[in-house]
C-alpha positions in Angstrom: -3.0 17.1 63.4 0.2 16.9 61.4 3.6 17.2 63.3 6.3 19.2 61.7 9.8 17.8 62.2 12.2 20.6 63.2 14.7 21.5 60.5 17.6 20.7 62.8 16.6 17.1 63.1 18.3 16.1 59.8 21.7 17.6 60.5 21.6 16.1 64.1 20.8 12.7 62.8 23.4 12.9 60.1 26.0 13.8 62.7 25.0 10.9 64.8 25.2 8.5 61.9 28.6 9.9 60.7 30.5 9.1 58.5 27.5 8.3 56.3 24.7 10.8 55.4 21.3 9.9 56.7 20.1 9.2 53.2 22.5 6.3 52.9 20.6 4.6 55.7 17.1 5.6 54.6 17.7 4.1 51.1 18.1 0.7 52.8 14.3 0.9 53.5 13.1 2.8 50.5 15.4 4.6 47.9 12.7 7.2 47.5 12.7 8.1 51.3 15.3 10.8 51.4 16.2 13.7 53.7 18.4 15.7 51.3 18.9 13.8 48.0 16.6 14.5 45.1 15.6 11.3 43.3 13.0 10.2 40.8 11.1 6.9 40.4 10.3 5.7 36.9 6.5 5.4 36.8 6.2 4.9 33.0 8.4 3.8 30.1 7.8 4.1 26.4 10.1 3.4 23.5 8.7 5.6 20.7 11.5 4.9 18.2 14.2 2.3 17.8 16.7 4.7 19.3 14.9 6.4 22.1 13.2 5.8 25.5 10.7 8.1 27.2 10.7 8.1 31.0 8.1 9.6 33.3 9.7 10.3 36.7 8.0 10.9 40.0 10.4 13.1 42.0 10.8 13.2 45.7 9.6 16.1 47.7 12.7 18.1 47.1 11.9 18.8 43.5 11.4 22.6 42.9 10.0 22.3 39.3 11.6 23.6 36.1 11.3 26.4 33.6 10.7 25.3 30.0 14.0 24.7 28.3 16.1 23.9 31.4 17.9 20.6 32.0 18.4 18.2 34.9 21.3 16.0 35.8 20.2 12.3 35.9 22.5 9.9 37.7 22.3 6.1 37.6 24.6 3.2 38.6 25.9 1.0 35.9 28.2 -1.9 36.9 28.8 -0.4 40.3 29.8 3.0 39.0 27.5 6.1 39.2 27.2 8.0 35.9 25.7 11.4 35.4 24.2 13.0 32.3 22.1 16.0 31.4 18.7 15.7 29.9 15.9 18.3 29.3 12.3 17.7 30.5 9.9 17.8 27.6 6.8 18.5 29.6 5.4 22.0 30.3 7.1 24.3 32.9 5.9 22.9 36.2 5.9 23.5 39.9 7.0 21.3 42.9 5.3 17.9 43.0 4.8 17.4 39.2 6.1 14.4 37.3 9.0 14.9 34.9 9.0 13.6 31.3 12.4 12.8 29.7 12.9 11.4 26.2 16.4 10.1 25.7 18.1 9.2 22.4 20.6 6.4 22.5 23.5 7.7 20.5 26.1 5.3 19.2 28.7 6.5 21.7 26.3 7.2 24.4 27.1 4.8 27.2 24.4 6.0 29.6 21.7 6.7 27.0 22.1 3.2 25.5 21.9 1.7 29.0 18.6 3.6 29.7 17.2 2.7 26.3 17.7 -1.0 27.0 17.3 -1.4 30.7 15.1 1.4 32.1 12.0 0.0 33.8 9.0 1.0 35.9 10.1 1.2 39.6 13.7 2.1 38.7 15.1 5.0 40.9 17.5 7.5 39.6 19.3 10.5 41.1 18.3 13.9 40.0 19.5 17.5 40.3 17.4 20.6 40.5 16.7 22.1 37.1 19.3 24.5 35.8 20.2 26.3 32.5 19.6 29.7 30.9 18.0 28.4 27.7 14.5 29.4 28.7 11.5 31.4 27.6 11.9 35.1 28.5 9.6 36.2 31.3 8.0 38.7 28.9 6.7 36.2 26.3 7.5 37.0 22.7 4.7 37.9 20.4 5.7 35.0 18.1 8.2 32.1 18.5 10.1 29.9 16.1 11.5 26.7 17.5 14.3 25.0 15.4 15.6 21.7 16.7 17.2 18.5 15.6 17.7 15.0 17.2 17.5 15.0 20.9 17.4 18.8 20.9 13.7 18.5 20.5 13.0 18.2 24.2 13.8 21.7 25.6 12.0 23.4 22.7 9.0 21.1 23.0 8.7 22.1 26.6 8.7 25.7 25.6 6.1 25.2 22.9 3.8 23.1 25.2 4.2 25.9 27.8 3.1 28.6 25.5 0.1 26.5 24.4 -0.8 25.9 28.1 -0.6 29.6 28.7 -3.0 30.2 25.7 -0.3 32.2 24.0 -2.1 34.4 21.3 0.7 34.7 18.8 2.0 32.3 16.1 4.2 29.4 17.0 6.4 27.7 14.4 8.0 24.3 15.2 10.8 23.2 12.8 12.3 19.8 13.4 15.1 17.8 11.7 15.3 14.0 12.0 17.0 11.2 10.0 13.7 9.7 8.9 10.0 9.9 9.9 10.6 6.9 12.1 13.1 8.8 14.1 10.7 11.5 15.3 10.0 10.5 18.9 7.2 13.0 19.2 5.6 12.7 15.8 2.1 11.8 17.0 2.2 14.4 19.7 3.4 17.2 17.4 0.8 16.3 14.8 -2.0 16.3 17.4 -0.8 19.6 18.8 -0.7 21.3 15.4 -4.2 19.9 14.6 -5.6 21.2 17.8 -4.0 24.6 17.7 -4.2 26.4 14.3 -1.6 28.9 15.5 1.1 26.2 15.4 3.0 25.8 12.1 4.6 22.3 12.2 7.5 21.8 9.7 9.3 18.4 9.7 12.4 17.7 7.7 14.3 14.5 7.1 18.0 14.4 6.5 18.6 10.8 5.3 17.5 9.0 2.2 16.4 10.7 -1.0 15.3 13.9 0.6 18.5 15.0 2.4 16.6 17.9 3.7 19.1 19.8 5.9 18.5 23.3 7.1 18.5 26.1 4.6 17.1 29.6 4.9 14.2 28.6 2.6 12.9 26.6 5.5 12.1 29.8 7.4 10.3 31.5 4.5 6.6 32.4 4.8 6.6 32.1 8.7 3.9 34.1 10.3 5.3 36.9 12.5 8.9 36.1 11.7 10.1 39.7 11.8 9.2 40.0 15.5 9.7 36.4 16.5 12.2 35.1 19.0 14.2 32.1 17.5 15.0 29.2 19.8 17.5 26.7 18.4 18.8 23.4 19.9 20.4 20.5 18.2 23.6 19.0 16.6 26.5 21.3 15.9 25.9 21.3 12.1 22.3 22.5 12.5 23.4 25.1 15.1 26.1 26.4 12.8 23.8 26.5 9.8 21.1 28.5 11.6 23.7 30.9 13.1 25.3 31.5 9.7 21.8 32.2 8.1 21.1 34.6 11.1 24.3 36.4 10.5 24.4 36.7 6.8 20.7 37.8 6.4 21.0 40.4 9.1 18.2 39.1 11.2 17.8 41.3 14.3 15.2 39.4 16.4 16.6 37.6 19.5 18.3 34.2 18.8 18.4 31.8 21.8 20.5 28.6 21.5 21.6 25.6 23.5 23.8 22.7 22.5 24.2 19.4 24.4 26.7 17.9 22.0 30.4 18.2 22.7 32.1 20.5 20.2 35.0 19.2 18.2 38.2 19.5 20.3 41.0 21.8 19.1 43.6 19.7 17.1 46.7 19.2 19.1 50.1 18.9 17.4 50.9 15.1 17.6 54.6 15.9 17.8 54.3 18.2 20.8 55.7 16.6 23.9 53.3 15.6 26.7 55.1 15.8 30.1 54.8 16.7 33.7 52.9 15.3 36.7 49.3 15.8 37.7 49.0 16.1 41.5 45.7 15.6 43.2 46.2 17.6 46.5 43.1 16.5 48.5 43.7 12.8 47.9 47.5 12.8 48.0 47.8 11.0 44.7 49.6 11.9 41.6 49.8 10.7 38.0 52.1 11.2 35.0 50.3 13.5 32.6 49.1 11.5 29.6 47.5 14.4 27.8 43.8 13.6 28.5 41.5 15.8 30.5 42.0 16.2 34.2 38.7 14.4 34.8 39.7 11.5 32.8 43.1 11.2 34.4 41.6 11.6 37.9 39.2 8.7 37.2 42.1 6.6 35.9 43.9 7.3 39.2 41.0 5.8 41.1 39.4 9.1 42.1 35.7 9.9 41.7 35.3 13.7 41.4 31.8 15.0 41.0 30.9 15.3 37.3 27.8 15.7 35.2 27.6 16.4 31.4 31.3 15.9 30.7 31.2 18.6 28.0 31.6 21.8 29.9 27.9 22.7 30.3 26.8 21.9 33.8 29.8 23.0 35.8 29.6 20.0 38.1 33.2 19.0 37.9 35.0 22.3 39.0 38.0 22.3 41.3 40.7 24.8 42.3 43.9 24.6 40.2 46.6 25.6 42.7 49.4 25.9 40.2 50.4 25.0 36.6 49.2 25.5 33.1 46.1 24.0 31.6 44.7 23.9 28.1 41.0 24.1 27.3 40.4 21.2 24.9 37.5 22.9 23.2 39.1 26.3 22.5 42.8 25.6 22.7 43.4 28.4 25.1 46.0 28.0 27.8 45.7 29.3 31.4 48.5 29.8 34.0 46.6 31.6 36.7 47.0 30.0 40.1 44.3 29.4 42.7 41.6 29.5 40.0 38.5 27.3 39.7 38.5 25.3 36.5 36.3 22.6 34.8 38.0 19.3 35.0 36.2 17.8 32.0 37.4 20.3 29.4 40.9 21.1 30.7 44.0 19.1 30.3 47.4 19.6 32.0 50.3 21.3 30.2 53.3 20.2 32.2 53.1 20.0 36.0 49.7 20.8 37.5 48.4 20.8 41.1 44.6 20.4 41.5 42.5 20.3 44.7 40.9 16.9 44.0 
């Protein structure tokens, strides 16, 4: 007969072990033995291309599963510092207890992605968040679907396509993908096998480097079965997203367009002659710093603080805090905000003059 531990035991134990949460003690025995924290153990590692790594993670009991298209925040310690990034599972929508498949592309400026590409190994344990994000298949599945992606944007739409196949979706599915070269398609074999096994899948691969230079044009969507009533799902680099959106607008397409971007948009240009002044005061820690023009998150970290953060591009909302006073500028839109007692995102807001923030 199994014995259920009362739900109050965890908080009581945590109080007894204060100031450290109980998981800090449990991880000394086994990092996958947790009371509250969600973690994942790497049970398989593949490197399908020179720039990518595929991890299969076995999550702890807290995992609630994901909807196709959502993302998770993965955290890992590098040189004693914990870093958090967002990645989308590529496997079908799942339920609690299922493994998680992540394929990560190591970008030139991707500190965490390059670390995982080089150093991820079986047995490695990483921190995870529950799945989040609104870029998902609608509950009422579309009659037909067109998935357009490029680079690492393949993972959420592949999860969607795999989910429709698993559900025996009766309508046409078109999968349009852009990569530098054939060698850069991390899921080339899987996509080819999927298209061969399911005649309803129309696979269209395009390559943007070399002699072909096959970037998106409207012609790539011609002769698609069921296009007039298809939902379009787009994820990838800004140039691809912009090109698809422009085509959508100029041609007067009316079917639903769903999009997601995991690449930081270009910041608004700032007048180099404009003065940068004021002090940034971190109220909870009692510290302050002379404003140097960078985002509040960057300046907080330079001041020796470690506020919660995730994607660092304004998507995951992990790094929010209350601005008590002062003016801030959104580095993506250029908009300024002077409202007091307002929760803002630290990673995309920079101080303009004196600012007090609850960090």
